[in-house]
N, C-alpha and C positions, 0 to 999 in steps of 0.2 A: 504494499500500500503505499502510495506517496506521503512523505514527508516534509516538513516545511519548517526551516530555521527562519525566526523572524527577529529585527532589530529597528532599535529606535534611537536615534543620535540627534544632538543639536549641533547644527554646522555653523561657525560666523559665516554670516550671509555673505560677506566680501570674498569668502574663500569657495565659492559654488562651482567656479573652473576646477578649481583643485580638487573638490571632491568629486566631479565628474569624473575627471581622470582616475584619480584614485580607483574610485568605484569599477571605471570601465576596466582599468589593467588587474582587480582584483576578480572580476566576473571571469575575465578569461579563464585564468588559474582555476577557480571553482570549477567551470566547465570542462575544463582538461581531465579534473580530477572525478567527474562524472553528474555535476549537478546539472539537474533537467532546464532550469531556469534560475536569472540572478534579476530581478527586480530592484529599480532606485527610483525612490520616489522624492521629489523635494515638496517641501508641504507650501502651500499657499491659501488654505483655507483651514488655520489649526487652531481652535478657540482654546482660549484660558479657561480653565473649570473653578469652581469654587471647592470642590471635595478632591478630585485629581482630573488630570487631563494627560495627554501627552507632553505638553511644556512642562508641567509640575514634575512630570515621572524624569525627565533628563535635566531638569533644573536649566530650562530654558533662559538665556539672558537677553534682552531687549535687542542686540545685534546679532542674534541668532535666529538661525530657522531650524524649524523639526523635521528630520528626514526618517521615512519610514521604506524598508526594504526587507524581502524574503527570498529566500533560496528554496528551490522544489529540489530534492531527492528522489532516488527510485522508493527508498525504503529507509528506515532508521538505519537499519543493520549496515545497510550500505553507506549512509552518511558517516556512522560511527567508524566504519573501517578505513574510510579515505580520509577522514578529518585530520587523523594525526599526521598522516603523510603530506596532505594538503598545506598544513602548519608549519611542517618543517622544509617547503618550498624557498628559496630566498627570494622566490620575487614578491612574498607577502613579507617579508622582514621589513620593520620600519624605516632602515638605513635605505633601502631600495624603493619602496614604496609607502612614506610617512602618513598617518593618518592625520587628515587636515581639520581635526578635531578632538576634544577630550573624551578618550576611550572610557576614561573612569566612568563617565557620565552616560554610558552606552548602555540600553536594558537591552535582553535577547533572550530567547529561549527556544527550544525544540517545541513543535506542535503536530501530533497525529491530526491528519484531516478525518473527519466525522460526517460532513456533506462537503460534497462536490458536485455539482449539477452542469 
């Protein structure tokens, strides 16, 4: 069954082009290791919440934009098998492809699809 890794980050708005470059280069590596798809989204209608919200979750500052992304895999077992190899790939090392955002504020998780139409 298809498996999804999801991510939310706050990116300095001035780093949009750097983020797109970073994400595009990383997506190529993920695809080489078997990801079915990699989707990166730049927020343009992400409201603040009173109790919780995407901006609150990543401690988004006024000069930042919330980005939402996901990677689909053939299965969780396939993802688990390839993730350790993928993370050792030098193209993903911060010296070669630095994150243009504060990775400490990234939220992420793996998800089993329960409805897909």
